[in-house]
N, C-alpha and C positions, 0 to 999 in steps of 0.2 A: 567392535560393537558400533551400531548405527541406530538412528531413530527407526529405521526400517524394522529392526528386531522388536522394538517396543510397539510400533504400529501394528505389526502382525498379530500381536496378542490382544488387540482391541477389536471388539465386535461392534459394528455400526449400529445394528438393531438394539443391542443391549445398552449401549451408551444413550441412544435416543430415548429408550424406555426409562432409563434412570433419570434423565433430565425432566421428562414430562411427568414423572412420579414425585418430584420434589414438592414439598408442602411449605406452608408458612413457617413452621418450626425450623426447617432447614435454612430458610432465607434469613430469619432473625438471627440464628446462630452465626451465619456468615457475616452479617452486618456488625456483629459484636466482636469480631476478631480483628486483630491487627495484622496477622499474617495468614493469608488464605491458601488453601490447597485446591487441587482440581475438583474435588467434590464440592467445595464451597462455590467455585466458579460455576459448576452445573446449577447450583441453587439460584445464583444471581441471574443466569440467563434463562431460567425456567419460566413457564407461565405464572407460577405462584409468585414470582418476584415483581410482576407488573403492578401489584397493589402497593409496592414499596419504592416506587420510582422516585418520589420526592426525597426520601431518606438516602437512597443511593446517590442521587444527584448532589445533595448537600455534602455528603462524605467525599464524593469524587472531586468536587470543587475544592474542598479543603486540602485533600492530598495533592492535587495538582498545583495549588498555590505554594504549598510547602516545598515541593520539589522543583518547580519551574518558574515560580513567581508569576507576576501578572504580565507575561509576555506571550505573544503568538508569533511563531516563526512563519514567514511567508516564503514560498518557493514557487517556481513556475516550471511546467513541463517543457522540454526542448526536444521536439520530434525531429530526428535525423532522417528517418526512412519509414515508408509504409510497405516495403517489400517483405514478403513472408512466404515460407515454404510449408507452413502448417495449414490444415483445415480445422478451424475452430467455429463452432456453430453460432457463437455469440459475438464475433469480432468483425469489424468492418475491414480489417486488413487480411482476412482469411484468403487463402490461395484461390478458393473457388468464387470469390466475389469479384465482379467485373467493375473494377475502378482503375483509374490511371495510377501507375506506380512511379514513385519518385524517391531518389536518395540524394541528399544534399551534397554538393561538391564543396571544396574548401572555401571558395568565394561566397557561396550561399550560406555556409556555416557562419562566416564572419559577419555577413549582412544581418543574419538573424541575431547573432550575439550582440552586435552593436545596438540593435533595437531593444532587446531584452535588458541589456545593461542600462539603457536610457530610461527604462521604467523603474530602475532602482534596485533590481534584483542582484544578489551576489550568491544565491543558492539556486542551482538549476537541477532538474531531473531529466537526464538524457533518456529518451525512449526510442526504440526501433521495433520493427517487426522481427521475426525470427528467420533470418536468411543468412546462413553461415557464409556462403560464397560472396555475398554482397556486403553485408554489415557484420562480418566476423571480427576477430580480435585485431587484425591489421587495420581495418577501416576505423574501428573504435579508437585505437591508439592514436591514429593521426588526428581524428576529430577532437579527442580529449586534449591533446597537446595545443591545439588551437584555442579551445575553450578555456584552458587554464590561464590564458593571457587576459581573459575577461572576468572570470569568476573564481572565487576562493574556495567555494564548497560545491562539489559535483557529486550527485547521486546518479546511479544508472538503473534502468529497468529494461534489460535486454534479454536475449536468449540465454539459457543456462550454459555456463562455461566450465572448463576444467579448473582444478585448483591452480595450476600453473598460469592459466590465463587470468584468473582473478588476482594472482600475485602481480602480474603485469599491470593490471588496472590500479592496484594499490600503489605500486611503484610510480605510476604516473600521477598519483594524487587523488584518486577516487576515494571518497570517504564513506560512501554508503552504497549498498546494492540491495535492490528490492526484487523479490521473486515470489509470485503468488502460486500456490498449489491449485487455485481455481476451485476445486472441491476435493475433499479427502474420501469421497465415496468412489471406490475404484470402478465399479460398473458404470456409474453416471459419468465419471471422468472419461472413460473410453468412448462413451456415446457422444460426448461433445468434442473429442479430439480424435477423429477417425484416421487421420493421415498426417504424417510428418514426424519429426523428432519429438515434438511435444506429446505425441501419443504414448511415449514411454513414461508411465506413471512413476515407476521407481526411480528413474534417473532424475526426474524433476524433484521427487521427494527428498533426495539426498543432496540437492543443490545447496541449501543453506549450510550444510556441513562443509562443503568445499569452500564456500565463502568464509566460514569461520577458520578453516585451515589456512587460508590466505591472510588471516588477521585483518580483514576489512573492519574499519572502525564501527560501522553500524550495519545490521542486517534487518531488512524489512520483510514482514510476512503478511499473509492475508488470504482470503478466499473471495471469489466473485459471488457476492450475495445474490441469490436467486436461482443458482444452478441446482441446489439441493436444500434440504432443511437447514435453515441458517443457524439454528441453535446447535445442532449436532456438528456441523462444519466448524463452528466457532470453538466448540470444545476441543476438536482435533487440532485446531490452530494453537490453542492454549497449551495443549499437551506437547505439541512440537516445540513451542517456545520454551516450555519448562525443560525439555531435554537439552536444547541448544544452550540455554543459560548455564546449565550445569557443566557442559563440556567445552563451551567456547565462551568462557566468562570474561575474556578481555574485550569482547565486542558489546556494543550497546544494541538495543532492539527497538523496532518500530512496528506498529500494527496499523494497517489501512482498512478502510471500510467501503470498498467499491461496490455499488449496487448496479445491476444490469441497466444499461441505457440503450435507447434506440440507436440502431446503426444500419448499415446496408444489409446486414444479415437478418434483421428483424427478429431478435431473440424473444422467446416466450418464457418468462420466468416460471419455474416450477414451484418456488417457495417465495411468497411475498412477505417482506418485512415492512411494517409500518414505521412512520417517523418516530412514534413513541417507543417502539421496540428497538429501533436503532439507537436511540438515546440510552435505553436500558443496556444495550450491548456495549456501548462506549463506556458507560459508568462501571459496568461489570469488569471490564478490562482494567480500568484505573484502580478499582478496589483490589483486584487480583495482583496487580503489579504496578506500584506507584512510580517506578522508574521508566516505564514505557513512554516512548514518543508515540502519540496517537494522532494519526494524520487523516485529513478529510479533503476531498477534491471538489472541483466544480461540477461533478456529477450531481451534487445535491442542490436544492433550491435556495434562493436568497433567504427566505424566511427560516428554513431549517439551519442554515449556516450561521445566521445571525444569533439564533437561540442556543447554539451549542458552544459558543465561544467560552462561556463561563463554566462549562460542565465537564471539562476534562480533556478536550482536544488541545494539542500543543502545536500542531503544524498544519497549515492550510494553504492550498494553492489559490491563485487568483488570475483573472484575465487570460485563461488558458486557451490554447489552440491544440487540437489533437491531430494535426496534419503537418507533414514536413514543409517548412517554409511558410507556415500559416501566419506568422507575425508580420511578415513583410510582403508576401505575394497575394494576400487576400484569400478568400475561400475558393478552392479549386476542386471541391468534392473528393478530397484525399483523406478525409478524417477517419479516425478509428471509431468514434462514437460521438453522439451529440452532447454538447456542453449544456448544462442547466443554468448555472449562475453565470451570467455574461457581463457582470459589472466590471468596470475598470479597476486597476490596482488602486488608483487614487480614491475611488468611491469606497472600496472595501477597507482601505486603511482608515478612512473616517469612521466606519462602523466599529472597527476594533478600538479606536481611540475613544469614541463616544461611550464605550462600555467600560472604560477605565483600564484598558490594556495597552501595552506597547507593541506595535508591529516591528518585528526584527527580520532583516532581510538575508541573514545567513546564520548557519550553525556556528559553533565554536571553531576558532582557527585550529588547523591541524597541529600547529606548533605546541598547543597547549596539551596535546596528548602524548608528546614525546618526553 
């Protein structure tokens, strides 16, 4: 069995209709429950729930404080390479985009690591394009061995790998792997991924299961908000999460909320989500699953990020660069997408502290899970 079997029984159109047909009675029922199912999640992400945002936010804040306390985990993306063999319509690293390509060598990795460590970070998120010959498991293994000298918590967001390759990463000390389906709408997925290994929808769909089989401590999921109807895509993400938690229960889970951002490919969003609706979505996930790590990046604006600190988010990046070598070499037009919130780590720490929260620079030590 695989989530693929469950996914194939779900009809996108029927799910979408079900979400948009939810009414206030469904929303109130979901708000009054302590344990929610997927039908309740549909209600909380429906248009009918927009009138209940204040109640959702209050409950989301309470549940987050109960589980995570008044802490916000800070992390920083660490781009190793922008080389990629895929064509993706929304990404600045896409094979058909005419930008300089760069992959950091060991000396450059150390230079970046020393700078990032100097900012106070002990949790990094390794990011690369999807180019197996350049940044495959051998390159990643060498890079991680270097970075483990500097950082105690390493997450990765790279091309989908085999179970054996994920086991290699786990053995090297990688604690979390993020992989986004981008959209669960198969026809729309194919439209946005016409060439490269990423065009294989089913292979990508099964990736979190391979991560779970390798017993990686945390699995990150999400969609690229804007490619398709955000409510329906979010339901499928929650459905996928539900399956994974039942079958790979030793792993923890994280959800991210990346919205389309301007890049060299100039993506045109099909589905617009407002700031208010994104708050609704964040709160819906918290009510659906109080144990989730909910993560927000610097794709979002200063004002938005300031306002969601108390509403359910538990992990936030700061002072990000989306190009390899971007922390020490300056801007070289190698970025994946444009950053929105450009404040320094120090500035954002002050925002967190002023709201009564404690900024934490790493997740729990791996030794605590043994």
